Residue frames relative to the residue before (quaternion, step in Angstrom):
aa qw qx qy qz dx dy dz
M 1.0000 0.0000 0.0000 0.0000 0.00 0.00 0.00
Q 0.4349 -0.7131 0.4679 0.2887 3.70 -0.63 0.82
E 0.5174 -0.6672 0.4396 0.3063 3.60 -0.95 1.07
P 0.4171 -0.6924 0.4686 0.3565 3.68 -0.84 0.62
K 0.5506 -0.6251 0.4468 0.3263 3.43 -1.15 0.63
R 0.2826 -0.7468 0.5822 0.1531 3.69 -1.12 0.85
V 0.0395 -0.8123 0.5802 -0.0444 3.44 -0.64 1.16
A 0.3031 -0.7256 0.5975 0.1569 3.61 -0.88 1.05
V 0.1532 -0.7382 0.6561 0.0326 3.56 -1.06 0.93
I 0.0062 0.8328 -0.5510 0.0528 3.44 -0.24 1.40
M 0.2356 0.7780 -0.5274 0.2469 3.48 -0.23 1.49
H 0.4701 -0.6053 0.5109 0.3895 3.56 -1.33 -0.20
P 0.3642 -0.8094 0.4391 0.1396 3.43 -0.05 1.55
V 0.6309 0.5471 -0.3016 0.4601 3.64 1.20 -0.59
R 0.6599 0.5275 -0.3342 0.4178 3.52 0.95 -0.55
T 0.4977 -0.6591 0.4653 0.3183 3.63 -0.96 0.88
Y 0.6145 0.5318 -0.3881 0.4346 3.62 0.84 -0.63
C 0.7327 0.4511 -0.2843 0.4228 3.74 0.83 -0.84
R 0.5860 0.5709 -0.3448 0.4602 3.41 1.33 -0.64
R 0.6807 0.4522 -0.3344 0.4694 3.58 0.89 -0.87
I 0.5928 0.5230 -0.4066 0.4580 3.69 0.98 -0.58
M 0.6173 0.5957 -0.3494 0.3769 3.59 0.93 -0.92
L 0.6189 0.5440 -0.3266 0.4629 3.52 1.26 -0.87
G 0.6664 0.4541 -0.3581 0.4705 3.60 0.84 -0.62
V 0.6289 0.5287 -0.3583 0.4433 3.66 1.00 -0.53
A 0.6327 0.5633 -0.2991 0.4392 3.42 1.15 -0.81
S 0.6896 0.4506 -0.3613 0.4368 3.62 0.87 -0.59
V 0.6057 0.4704 -0.3925 0.5077 3.72 1.06 -0.28
S 0.6777 0.5089 -0.3591 0.3909 3.49 0.76 -0.84
A 0.6322 0.5237 -0.3654 0.4388 3.62 1.00 -0.69
Q 0.7063 0.4897 -0.2825 0.4261 3.60 0.97 -0.80
A 0.6752 0.4607 -0.2509 0.5185 3.45 1.40 -0.71
R 0.3393 -0.7587 0.4684 0.2998 3.62 1.32 -0.36
W 0.1584 0.7993 -0.5503 0.1824 3.62 0.90 1.02
E 0.2144 -0.6515 0.6758 0.2700 3.56 -1.24 0.17
C 0.1549 -0.8152 0.5576 0.0237 3.57 -0.44 1.41
I 0.1383 -0.7772 0.6104 0.0657 3.48 -1.05 0.98
L 0.2220 -0.8104 0.5283 0.1218 3.63 -0.49 1.15
I 0.0175 -0.8172 0.5751 -0.0348 3.52 -0.77 1.12
P 0.4052 -0.7343 0.4599 0.2918 3.68 -0.52 0.95
T 0.5891 -0.6338 0.3927 0.3117 3.43 -0.96 0.65
D 0.6621 0.4840 -0.2465 0.5163 3.50 1.34 -0.64
A 0.4194 0.7156 -0.4362 0.3490 3.58 1.21 0.25
P 0.5590 -0.6269 0.3886 0.3787 3.68 -0.77 0.77
S 0.8371 -0.1596 0.0417 0.5215 3.57 -0.75 1.10
P 0.0576 -0.8790 0.4672 0.0756 3.64 0.62 1.02
A 0.7740 0.3784 -0.2461 0.4440 3.49 0.96 -0.61
V 0.4753 0.7401 -0.3878 0.2757 3.66 1.32 -0.30
H 0.8102 0.3010 -0.1667 0.4746 3.70 0.63 -0.93
L 0.5495 0.6433 -0.4175 0.3315 3.69 1.09 0.47
D 0.4019 0.7056 -0.4734 0.3413 3.61 1.24 -0.08
G 0.8245 0.2669 -0.1421 0.4783 3.46 -0.76 0.87
F 0.7035 0.4056 -0.2168 0.5419 3.43 1.35 -0.19
V 0.7741 0.2303 -0.1258 0.5762 3.63 0.99 -0.79
H 0.4349 -0.7382 0.4580 0.2368 3.41 -1.05 0.56
G 0.7498 -0.0524 0.0387 0.6584 3.64 1.46 -0.35
L 0.3813 -0.6965 0.6037 0.0708 3.23 -1.83 0.53
I 0.0156 -0.7114 0.7015 0.0378 3.50 -1.13 0.84
G 0.3278 0.8126 -0.4594 0.1459 3.63 -0.67 0.71
H 0.5334 -0.5426 0.5238 0.3831 3.60 -1.40 0.05
F 0.1117 0.7942 -0.5897 0.0954 3.53 -0.03 1.31
S 0.0368 0.8489 -0.5129 0.1220 3.56 0.70 1.24
E 0.6435 0.4896 -0.2961 0.5085 3.55 1.26 -0.76
T 0.4827 -0.7018 0.4372 0.2886 3.61 -0.67 1.11
D 0.6410 0.5150 -0.3569 0.4433 3.70 0.88 -0.83
L 0.6267 0.4966 -0.3694 0.4735 3.73 0.88 -0.80
A 0.6767 0.4997 -0.3191 0.4364 3.60 0.71 -0.98
E 0.6440 0.5262 -0.3129 0.4589 3.55 0.98 -0.68
R 0.6402 0.5009 -0.3189 0.4874 3.59 0.97 -0.88
V 0.6260 0.5218 -0.3453 0.4655 3.72 0.99 -0.78
K 0.7053 0.4944 -0.2923 0.4155 3.36 0.84 -0.99
R 0.6187 0.5258 -0.2984 0.5017 3.57 1.17 -0.67
A 0.6117 0.5572 -0.3580 0.4326 3.60 0.94 -0.61
G 0.3854 -0.7635 0.4549 0.2483 3.55 1.11 -0.56
L 0.5166 0.6506 -0.4127 0.3736 3.55 1.23 0.22
P 0.5252 -0.5889 0.4868 0.3747 3.56 -1.05 0.76
A 0.0890 0.7686 -0.6169 0.1444 3.59 -0.88 1.16
V 0.1926 -0.7065 0.6808 0.0159 3.46 -1.42 0.92
D 0.2628 -0.7542 0.5935 0.0992 3.50 -0.86 1.32
I 0.1067 -0.8051 0.5739 0.1047 3.65 -0.84 0.72
S 0.3884 0.7230 -0.4643 0.3328 3.61 1.39 0.35
P 0.6286 -0.5161 0.3767 0.4433 3.62 -1.28 0.52
S 0.6714 -0.4502 0.4234 0.4090 3.68 -1.44 0.38
Q 0.2164 -0.7457 0.6185 0.1203 3.50 -1.21 0.77
R 0.6465 -0.5607 0.3952 0.3338 3.52 -1.23 0.74
E 0.7537 0.4120 -0.1910 0.4751 3.58 0.98 -0.98
G 0.6640 -0.5519 0.2885 0.4138 3.41 1.28 0.32
H 0.4367 -0.7349 0.4270 0.2949 3.68 -1.00 0.03
L 0.3375 -0.7730 0.4853 0.2305 3.57 -0.86 0.86
L 0.7252 0.3181 -0.1973 0.5778 3.58 1.29 -0.24
P 0.5993 -0.4870 0.4507 0.4478 3.57 -1.23 0.13
R 0.2011 -0.8211 0.5341 -0.0109 3.52 -0.99 0.99
V 0.0407 0.7154 -0.6921 -0.0871 3.53 -1.14 0.48
S 0.1185 0.8082 -0.5552 0.1566 3.51 -0.76 1.00
T 0.6431 -0.5395 0.3606 0.4066 3.60 -1.26 0.11
D 0.4237 -0.6417 0.5729 0.2839 3.65 -1.17 0.76
D 0.1463 -0.8439 0.5114 0.0692 3.54 0.12 1.44
I 0.6060 0.5197 -0.3968 0.4530 3.56 0.98 -0.15
A 0.5436 0.5165 -0.3569 0.5571 3.64 1.21 -0.50
V 0.6287 0.5271 -0.3738 0.4326 3.80 0.68 -0.61
G 0.6709 0.4688 -0.3074 0.4854 3.56 0.93 -0.94
R 0.6835 0.5003 -0.3243 0.4211 3.60 0.82 -0.76
L 0.6142 0.5279 -0.3284 0.4861 3.57 1.20 -0.76
A 0.6280 0.5217 -0.3452 0.4629 3.63 1.07 -0.76
A 0.6532 0.4869 -0.3390 0.4704 3.63 0.91 -0.84
A 0.6638 0.5123 -0.3498 0.4178 3.55 0.74 -0.81
H 0.6739 0.4929 -0.3066 0.4571 3.56 1.00 -0.70
L 0.6906 0.4338 -0.3138 0.4863 3.60 0.91 -0.74
L 0.5938 0.5866 -0.3393 0.4337 3.56 1.07 -0.77
S 0.6818 0.4896 -0.2923 0.4584 3.70 1.01 -1.02
L 0.6655 0.5204 -0.3473 0.4071 3.68 1.16 -0.09
G 0.5279 -0.6958 0.3463 0.3424 3.44 1.46 0.29
L 0.2849 0.7664 -0.5051 0.2764 3.67 1.25 0.70
P 0.3517 -0.7152 0.5545 0.2393 3.54 -1.08 0.71
H 0.7927 0.2297 -0.1276 0.5502 3.82 0.88 -0.63
F 0.1232 -0.8073 0.5771 0.0028 3.50 -1.45 0.62
A 0.0451 -0.8253 0.5621 -0.0290 3.50 -0.89 0.71
F 0.2328 -0.7520 0.6060 0.1140 3.59 -1.29 0.57
F 0.0515 -0.8136 0.5783 0.0300 3.51 -0.81 1.01
G 0.2084 0.8188 -0.5061 0.1730 3.69 -0.18 1.10
T 0.5400 -0.5944 0.5046 0.3169 3.58 -1.39 -0.38
R 0.4886 -0.6807 0.4600 0.2937 3.60 -0.95 0.86
P 0.6622 0.5240 -0.3448 0.4099 3.70 0.59 -0.90
H 0.7286 0.4502 -0.2892 0.4276 3.72 0.75 -0.75
Y 0.3663 -0.7440 0.5039 0.2415 3.49 -0.68 1.14
F 0.5964 0.5361 -0.4186 0.4263 3.65 1.05 -0.51
S 0.5971 0.5493 -0.3641 0.4573 3.67 1.09 -0.45
F 0.6192 0.5385 -0.3133 0.4780 3.55 1.09 -0.88
L 0.7164 0.4408 -0.2708 0.4681 3.64 0.84 -0.96
R 0.6139 0.4905 -0.3573 0.5049 3.70 0.99 -0.57
E 0.6044 0.5448 -0.3508 0.4636 3.60 0.95 -0.60
K 0.6681 0.5406 -0.2787 0.4286 3.51 0.87 -1.13
G 0.6719 0.5131 -0.2670 0.4626 3.49 0.93 -1.26
F 0.6551 0.5412 -0.2655 0.4555 3.48 1.01 -0.96
K 0.7306 0.4440 -0.2293 0.4653 3.65 0.74 -1.06
D 0.6140 0.5392 -0.3383 0.4667 3.55 1.16 -0.65
A 0.7098 0.4520 -0.3049 0.4460 3.48 0.89 -0.88
I 0.6215 0.5186 -0.3552 0.4676 3.56 1.07 -0.65
A 0.6716 0.5275 -0.2908 0.4315 3.48 0.95 -0.66
A 0.6155 0.5085 -0.3091 0.5168 3.45 1.32 -0.63
A 0.5988 0.5012 -0.3510 0.5167 3.66 1.23 -0.05
G 0.4859 -0.6593 0.4342 0.3751 3.58 1.20 -0.21
L 0.6004 0.5657 -0.3662 0.4305 3.47 1.20 0.62
S 0.3740 -0.7414 0.5049 0.2357 3.75 -1.09 0.27
C 0.2891 -0.7847 0.5418 0.0841 3.50 -1.07 0.54
H 0.3424 -0.7290 0.5711 0.1588 3.57 -0.87 1.18
V 0.0794 -0.8091 0.5815 0.0311 3.63 -0.95 0.62
L 0.0047 0.7205 -0.6933 -0.0118 3.50 -1.25 0.82
L 0.0490 0.7735 -0.6319 -0.0067 3.60 -0.91 0.99
D 0.4253 -0.6585 0.5860 0.2053 3.41 -1.39 0.74
S 0.4350 -0.7077 0.4990 0.2469 3.60 -0.94 0.97
A 0.7029 0.4251 -0.2833 0.4950 3.68 1.14 -0.37
A 0.5791 -0.6219 0.4051 0.3374 3.65 -1.11 0.74
D 0.7060 0.4226 -0.2298 0.5198 3.53 1.10 -0.80
G 0.5000 -0.6954 0.4044 0.3207 3.70 1.22 0.33
S 0.4700 0.7200 -0.3914 0.3277 3.58 1.08 0.63
A 0.5945 0.6399 -0.3146 0.3716 3.54 1.27 -0.44
L 0.5793 0.6026 -0.3942 0.3820 3.64 0.91 -0.39
P 0.4957 -0.6657 0.4235 0.3631 3.71 -0.77 0.87
E 0.6764 -0.4908 0.3794 0.3971 3.50 -1.43 0.61
G 0.8010 0.2726 -0.1768 0.5028 3.57 -0.81 0.79
A 0.5149 0.6518 -0.4537 0.3228 3.76 1.12 -0.20
V 0.6469 0.4926 -0.3299 0.4796 3.67 0.79 -0.80
E 0.6842 0.4757 -0.3077 0.4593 3.62 0.84 -1.02
A 0.6296 0.5514 -0.3205 0.4436 3.74 1.12 -0.55
W 0.6566 0.5294 -0.2837 0.4563 3.35 1.18 -1.05
L 0.6043 0.6004 -0.3147 0.4188 3.48 1.15 -1.10
R 0.7076 0.4900 -0.2329 0.4528 3.54 0.85 -1.29
A 0.7020 0.4723 -0.3014 0.4396 3.58 1.01 -0.56
L 0.5121 0.6566 -0.4197 0.3611 3.63 1.19 -0.41
P 0.3896 -0.6796 0.5365 0.3138 3.45 -1.01 0.62
K 0.3111 -0.7837 0.5316 0.0808 3.48 -1.28 0.82
P 0.5697 -0.1399 -0.8079 0.0560 1.70 -2.03 1.31
I 0.0402 -0.8062 0.5898 -0.0233 3.56 -0.97 0.66
G 0.3263 -0.7039 0.6117 0.1546 3.46 -1.38 0.74
V 0.1160 -0.8220 0.5575 -0.0005 3.57 -0.93 1.11
L 0.1645 -0.7384 0.6455 0.1050 3.59 -0.79 0.95
A 0.1560 -0.7529 0.6333 0.0883 3.57 -0.94 1.06
S 0.5745 -0.6455 0.3659 0.3456 3.59 -0.82 0.88
T 0.7610 0.0859 -0.0588 0.6403 3.68 1.20 -0.54
D 0.6646 -0.4620 0.4009 0.4291 3.46 -1.46 0.07
S 0.6158 0.5830 -0.3134 0.4275 3.48 1.14 -0.90
R 0.6132 0.4748 -0.3468 0.5276 3.64 0.97 -0.77
A 0.7061 0.5024 -0.3289 0.3753 3.54 0.61 -0.94
L 0.5844 0.5206 -0.3595 0.5081 3.63 1.27 -0.62
H 0.6226 0.5172 -0.3861 0.4425 3.63 0.80 -0.68
L 0.6497 0.4851 -0.3323 0.4817 3.70 0.88 -0.86
L 0.6465 0.4973 -0.3736 0.4417 3.63 0.75 -0.91
A 0.6124 0.5230 -0.3918 0.4449 3.76 0.89 -0.78
M 0.6899 0.4962 -0.2919 0.4390 3.67 0.80 -0.89
C 0.6007 0.5447 -0.3461 0.4719 3.47 1.12 -0.58
R 0.6455 0.5070 -0.3000 0.4861 3.50 1.03 -0.83
K 0.6750 0.4858 -0.3085 0.4617 3.54 0.82 -0.96
T 0.7428 0.4319 -0.2381 0.4527 3.71 0.92 -0.68
G 0.4196 -0.7181 0.4235 0.3591 3.52 1.47 -0.23
T 0.3718 0.7245 -0.4871 0.3158 3.61 1.29 0.66
A 0.4586 -0.7216 0.4623 0.2350 3.52 -0.62 1.18
V 0.0592 -0.7526 0.6557 0.0144 3.60 -0.93 0.89
P 0.5848 -0.2962 -0.7480 0.1037 1.61 -1.55 2.22
K 0.4556 0.7232 -0.4886 0.1753 3.70 1.08 -0.28
S 0.7596 0.3342 -0.2269 0.5097 3.68 0.92 -0.70
V 0.7897 0.1676 0.0224 0.5897 3.49 1.03 -1.12
A 0.1124 -0.7607 0.6377 0.0459 3.71 -0.50 1.00
V 0.1187 -0.8133 0.5696 0.0004 3.64 -0.73 1.20
L 0.0419 -0.7740 0.6316 -0.0150 3.55 -0.98 0.98
G 0.2259 -0.7807 0.5726 0.1082 3.56 -0.81 1.00
V 0.3356 -0.6511 0.6261 0.2674 3.66 -1.43 -0.31
D 0.7473 0.4042 -0.3913 0.3536 3.44 -1.22 0.89
N 0.1401 -0.8270 0.5194 0.1633 3.61 1.39 -0.47
D 0.0993 0.7581 -0.6204 0.1745 3.66 0.57 1.25
D 0.3133 -0.7899 0.4636 0.2510 3.62 0.00 1.26
V 0.6151 0.5063 -0.4119 0.4424 3.77 0.82 -0.47
F 0.6966 0.4194 -0.3494 0.4656 3.59 0.67 -0.83
C 0.6799 0.5034 -0.3380 0.4125 3.67 0.75 -0.83
E 0.7709 0.3734 -0.2817 0.4323 3.60 0.68 -0.76
L 0.5790 0.5512 -0.3600 0.4811 3.61 1.30 -0.22
A 0.5680 0.6392 -0.3845 0.3480 3.59 1.19 -0.67
N 0.2922 -0.7350 0.5967 0.1351 3.62 -1.21 0.52
P 0.4268 -0.3367 -0.7178 0.4350 1.82 -0.21 2.53
P 0.6552 -0.4266 0.4160 0.4644 3.56 -1.30 0.08
L 0.4616 -0.7305 0.4704 0.1792 3.68 -0.93 1.25
S 0.2903 -0.6615 0.6535 0.2261 3.55 -1.04 0.83
S 0.0260 -0.8068 0.5893 -0.0331 3.52 -1.04 0.75
I 0.4244 -0.6356 0.5891 0.2625 3.48 -1.44 0.42
A 0.2431 -0.7488 0.5972 0.1535 3.63 -0.60 1.21
L 0.3472 -0.7096 0.5961 0.1433 3.50 -1.12 1.17
S 0.4141 -0.6910 0.5097 0.3020 3.66 -1.08 0.53
T 0.0231 0.8834 -0.4674 0.0225 3.39 0.72 1.11
R 0.5847 0.5662 -0.3388 0.4719 3.52 1.22 -0.43
R 0.6322 0.5057 -0.3157 0.4950 3.58 1.13 -0.75
I 0.5992 0.5823 -0.3451 0.4276 3.55 1.01 -0.94
G 0.6626 0.4537 -0.3352 0.4927 3.69 0.94 -1.10
Y 0.6522 0.5341 -0.3410 0.4161 3.75 0.84 -0.93
E 0.6473 0.4944 -0.2983 0.4975 3.59 0.93 -0.92
A 0.6782 0.4862 -0.3142 0.4527 3.61 0.61 -0.94
A 0.6886 0.4668 -0.3203 0.4531 3.69 0.88 -0.79
R 0.5581 0.5360 -0.3733 0.5118 3.69 1.15 -0.66
M 0.7182 0.4709 -0.3144 0.4045 3.60 0.52 -1.00
L 0.5970 0.5237 -0.3426 0.5019 3.68 1.19 -0.74
D 0.6191 0.5960 -0.3143 0.4034 3.53 0.92 -0.95
R 0.6303 0.5126 -0.2437 0.5296 3.57 1.14 -1.08
L 0.7146 0.4993 -0.2695 0.4092 3.55 0.77 -1.02
M 0.6315 0.5241 -0.2518 0.5130 3.49 1.24 -0.91
A 0.6571 0.4495 -0.3081 0.5208 3.61 1.24 -0.38
G 0.6115 -0.5665 0.3749 0.4056 3.68 1.05 0.04
E 0.5178 0.6416 -0.4319 0.3657 3.58 1.10 0.03
T 0.3291 -0.7132 0.5813 0.2125 3.54 -1.32 0.32
P 0.4041 -0.7312 0.4672 0.2896 3.65 -0.44 1.05
A 0.6415 -0.5831 0.3916 0.3086 3.48 -1.21 0.84
S 0.7885 0.0347 -0.0226 0.6136 3.48 1.16 -0.79
G 0.4808 -0.6921 0.4269 0.3281 3.55 -1.02 0.69
Q 0.7697 0.1827 -0.1717 0.5871 3.66 1.18 -0.08
L 0.0824 -0.7515 0.6524 0.0526 3.54 -1.11 0.81
L 0.2544 -0.7754 0.5768 0.0378 3.46 -0.73 1.43
V 0.1482 -0.7992 0.5768 0.0818 3.68 -0.72 1.02
P 0.4242 -0.6818 0.5280 0.2765 3.64 -0.78 0.91
P 0.5565 -0.6179 0.4429 0.3352 3.50 -1.27 0.57
A 0.6007 -0.6294 0.3669 0.3292 3.59 -1.22 0.64
G 0.6993 -0.4668 0.2630 0.4732 3.56 1.15 -0.53
V 0.5955 -0.5679 0.4132 0.3899 3.58 -1.23 0.23
V 0.1331 -0.7223 0.6715 0.0980 3.61 -1.05 0.80
P 0.2411 -0.8329 0.4959 0.0465 3.64 -0.25 1.45
R 0.0022 0.7607 -0.6483 0.0330 3.50 -0.72 0.91
R 0.7739 -0.3756 0.2457 0.4469 3.51 -1.49 -0.17
S 0.6193 0.5588 -0.4263 0.3501 3.75 0.70 -0.40
S 0.7586 0.2554 -0.2309 0.5532 3.63 1.06 -0.04
D 0.3660 0.7291 -0.5125 0.2680 3.52 1.02 0.68
V 0.0024 -0.9160 0.4002 -0.0289 3.39 1.16 1.17
P 0.5139 0.6335 -0.4781 0.3257 3.78 0.99 -0.24
A 0.4641 0.6682 -0.4380 0.3825 3.57 1.26 -0.15
I 0.6097 0.5472 -0.3374 0.4637 3.63 1.21 -0.55
L 0.7805 0.3736 -0.2113 0.4545 3.55 0.94 -0.80
D 0.8011 -0.0671 0.0952 0.5871 3.63 1.00 -0.76
P 0.4445 -0.7328 0.4572 0.2374 3.70 -0.49 1.26
D 0.6587 0.5047 -0.3036 0.4682 3.52 0.96 -1.00
V 0.5798 0.5462 -0.3445 0.4968 3.67 0.97 -0.96
A 0.7180 0.4724 -0.2699 0.4341 3.68 0.63 -0.99
A 0.6176 0.5419 -0.3188 0.4724 3.52 1.16 -0.86
A 0.6426 0.5176 -0.2866 0.4869 3.65 1.09 -1.04
V 0.6998 0.4779 -0.2906 0.4443 3.53 0.68 -0.97
R 0.5745 0.5677 -0.3157 0.4980 3.65 1.06 -0.79
Y 0.7146 0.4823 -0.2494 0.4410 3.50 0.74 -1.12
I 0.6697 0.4846 -0.2933 0.4803 3.51 1.11 -0.91
S 0.6293 0.5164 -0.3491 0.4641 3.70 1.07 -0.43
L 0.6754 0.4947 -0.2860 0.4662 3.50 1.07 -0.72
H 0.7951 0.3179 -0.1367 0.4980 3.59 1.02 -0.85
V 0.2931 0.8047 -0.4832 0.1821 3.64 1.24 0.11
Q 0.7240 0.4314 -0.3063 0.4427 3.68 1.01 -0.50
D 0.5949 0.6152 -0.3301 0.3984 3.52 1.38 0.10
D 0.5099 -0.6580 0.4064 0.3766 3.59 1.14 0.80
L 0.0206 0.8645 -0.4907 0.1070 3.47 1.08 1.23
Q 0.0689 -0.7438 0.6623 0.0582 3.64 -1.16 0.78
V 0.6695 -0.5047 0.3634 0.4062 3.57 -1.29 0.45
A 0.5778 0.5755 -0.3733 0.4422 3.65 1.03 -0.64
D 0.6290 0.5364 -0.3351 0.4520 3.66 0.97 -0.54
V 0.6845 0.5103 -0.2487 0.4574 3.30 1.01 -0.88
L 0.6105 0.5482 -0.3183 0.4748 3.52 1.18 -0.67
R 0.6081 0.5464 -0.3300 0.4720 3.64 1.13 -0.75
E 0.6814 0.5131 -0.3038 0.4244 3.55 1.11 -0.66
V 0.7512 0.4165 -0.1470 0.4905 3.60 1.06 -1.09
H 0.2259 -0.8102 0.5226 0.1395 3.70 1.26 -0.53
I 0.5232 0.4674 -0.5103 0.4975 3.50 0.80 1.30
S 0.6407 -0.5494 0.3964 0.3613 3.39 -1.38 0.50
R 0.6235 -0.5575 0.3780 0.3969 3.68 -1.16 0.59
R 0.6772 0.5223 -0.3230 0.4054 3.62 0.93 -0.86
S 0.6112 0.5770 -0.3087 0.4453 3.46 1.22 -0.88
L 0.6703 0.5012 -0.2810 0.4695 3.45 1.01 -1.23
E 0.6939 0.4804 -0.3180 0.4320 3.59 0.73 -0.72
Q 0.6571 0.4993 -0.3298 0.4584 3.60 1.10 -0.56
R 0.6588 0.4831 -0.2857 0.5010 3.54 1.22 -0.70
F 0.6038 0.5141 -0.3650 0.4876 3.60 1.14 -0.53
L 0.6463 0.4685 -0.3388 0.4980 3.71 0.83 -0.88
K 0.6596 0.5170 -0.3404 0.4263 3.74 0.94 -0.53
A 0.7120 0.4602 -0.1962 0.4928 3.38 0.94 -1.04
L 0.8607 0.1399 -0.0616 0.4857 3.71 0.64 -1.00
G 0.4680 -0.6836 0.4472 0.3371 3.44 1.24 -0.23
R 0.7154 0.3320 -0.2445 0.5641 3.63 1.25 0.38
T 0.5734 -0.6099 0.4556 0.3027 3.53 -1.31 0.43
P 0.6060 -0.5351 0.3729 0.4554 3.72 -1.07 0.25
A 0.6326 0.5455 -0.3643 0.4118 3.55 1.03 -0.70
A 0.6170 0.5630 -0.2763 0.4754 3.52 1.23 -0.90
E 0.6624 0.5100 -0.3108 0.4522 3.55 1.04 -0.79
I 0.5667 0.5956 -0.3144 0.4746 3.48 1.29 -0.87
R 0.6937 0.4685 -0.2325 0.4951 3.49 0.64 -1.19
R 0.6173 0.5254 -0.3523 0.4677 3.78 0.74 -0.83
A 0.6824 0.4942 -0.2794 0.4606 3.63 0.79 -1.18
Q 0.6185 0.5745 -0.3086 0.4384 3.49 0.97 -0.85
V 0.6994 0.4872 -0.2384 0.4654 3.51 0.85 -1.19
E 0.6375 0.5475 -0.3459 0.4173 3.53 1.09 -0.86
V 0.6588 0.4878 -0.3278 0.4697 3.56 1.12 -0.81
A 0.6539 0.5493 -0.2891 0.4325 3.49 1.04 -0.67
K 0.6217 0.5359 -0.3070 0.4817 3.51 1.22 -0.63
Q 0.6592 0.4736 -0.3442 0.4719 3.50 0.96 -0.84
M 0.6375 0.5265 -0.3301 0.4555 3.74 0.87 -0.87
L 0.6575 0.5098 -0.3206 0.4528 3.68 0.83 -0.90
A 0.7033 0.4507 -0.2654 0.4815 3.72 0.97 -0.99
E 0.8359 0.3253 -0.1394 0.4196 3.54 0.82 -0.68
T 0.7462 0.3141 -0.1714 0.5614 3.57 1.39 -0.13
D 0.3619 -0.7187 0.5226 0.2819 3.39 -1.33 0.31
E 0.2212 0.8128 -0.5193 0.1444 3.61 1.28 0.46
P 0.4765 -0.6468 0.4772 0.3561 3.72 -1.06 0.40
M 0.7252 -0.5032 0.2610 0.3908 3.45 -1.17 0.49
A 0.6128 0.5493 -0.3607 0.4389 3.64 1.15 -0.80
R 0.6462 0.5151 -0.3217 0.4621 3.60 0.99 -0.93
V 0.6412 0.5220 -0.3128 0.4675 3.57 0.89 -0.86
A 0.6301 0.5199 -0.3397 0.4661 3.54 0.85 -0.90
L 0.6975 0.4776 -0.3103 0.4349 3.63 0.63 -0.97
A 0.7266 0.4480 -0.2939 0.4301 3.53 0.77 -1.05
A 0.7049 0.4246 -0.3086 0.4770 3.68 1.25 -0.16
G 0.6464 -0.5678 0.3175 0.3986 3.53 1.31 0.28
F 0.5915 0.5756 -0.4094 0.3889 3.50 1.13 0.19
S 0.6192 -0.6227 0.3328 0.3436 3.58 -1.01 0.76
N 0.7826 -0.0575 0.1188 0.6084 3.55 1.14 -0.82
A 0.6953 -0.4677 0.3296 0.4349 3.61 -1.29 0.20
K 0.6199 0.5593 -0.3486 0.4258 3.64 1.02 -0.75
Q 0.6753 0.5023 -0.2789 0.4625 3.47 1.00 -0.89
L 0.5790 0.5630 -0.3084 0.5028 3.49 1.26 -0.80
G 0.6598 0.4837 -0.3292 0.4715 3.58 0.79 -0.87
S 0.7025 0.4808 -0.2804 0.4435 3.66 0.61 -0.81
G 0.6993 0.4645 -0.2750 0.4686 3.48 0.89 -0.85
F 0.6051 0.5763 -0.3046 0.4571 3.48 1.11 -0.89
H 0.6735 0.5560 -0.2346 0.4270 3.44 0.85 -1.30
H 0.6050 0.5510 -0.2656 0.5097 3.55 1.22 -1.20
E 0.7965 0.4037 -0.2300 0.3869 3.45 0.54 -0.90
T 0.7921 0.3226 -0.0955 0.5092 3.49 1.05 -0.97
G 0.4683 -0.6946 0.4384 0.3256 3.60 1.22 -0.42
V 0.7230 0.2784 -0.2393 0.5853 3.70 1.41 -0.10
T 0.5807 -0.5520 0.4823 0.3543 3.44 -1.44 0.21
P 0.6489 -0.5048 0.4168 0.3878 3.58 -1.22 0.51
T 0.6382 0.4925 -0.3393 0.4847 3.77 0.92 -0.78
A 0.6599 0.4698 -0.3488 0.4713 3.67 0.82 -0.98
Y 0.6933 0.4938 -0.3181 0.4174 3.65 0.77 -0.82
R 0.6288 0.4607 -0.3605 0.5123 3.61 1.12 -0.48
R 0.6388 0.5315 -0.3475 0.4343 3.55 0.91 -0.58
Q 0.6663 0.4495 -0.3053 0.5107 3.63 1.05 -0.78
S 0.6545 0.5097 -0.3711 0.4173 3.46 0.69 -0.76
R 0.6932 0.4647 -0.2593 0.4861 3.61 1.10 -0.70
G 0.5004 -0.6705 0.4149 0.3576 3.57 1.33 -0.24
G 0.4673 0.7197 -0.4107 0.3082 3.60 1.34 0.22
């Protein structure tokens, strides 16, 4: 019997991003019957003593010296760290950060906002790419984008009061994309300090969808969910081919984000119409309850005709369409990040059964739930 392949997984095991990637790696590992060895990235010289013991590496090789040592070792290796300005030394599977920026712009533009801004960090190339995707999409809509960048990777180099001054000077109402959830939390803190209403004056959108960060934020933070599990899956498949002696078709595979997870920080219809805002908030809170338009009407106490007209004016869609959109967003996240059967996905997303889920999902997205799950996993 052939000896199982030993694969070293070099990541930050405490980071949510890395833990989700490891789930994708695990799905391939189980099928290929690998023997995985988890090594924290902060371990001393994590890749130096593995030559001759492991058959391949998957890791966060953002440090150039570490990537060079891995390359010199001659082991098959796949990098899952963000793209670097100077190119990539190793085959890489990473997030399509320009697509992240475009998706953020589409979300904030759909809310009818007149002004837009980006808050990021200068040293991070992923921040640069997210800014580019965001600004290009905003420009394509005929609008401009305000930008504030910190010159330190940890966001600590801006002079005291710089973020506060920038925030006060921004035209309102405005939608702001922060390069990460951490940057978004900083912005939310400044909003509270300055008495700036969120989302009425400033709608905030983060990236990573770290559920702890997002749910504990005040207000809860809307965020773009990355396809982290698919990144792990694709990285593991690429490594499997490398260990078999194959050459990957491309040195880099970019994976698009999974979607926007809306929460209170971008509940922007409040700017346009408080009744529409109340209705949208009610829908988001009760999307799993087999919600009907009649349920929403009991919450906002206005006629169906009036609510539909005001929804169309504020959002460009009817209350029924907003219910279906919210249901499909819940289903998308579950399909991308879990292995729950379709019946459970349907119930969690507010559909009566899997058949209704299939019909509503296909109408909204143009693909079946099964096809979407396969695409999100890279299958």
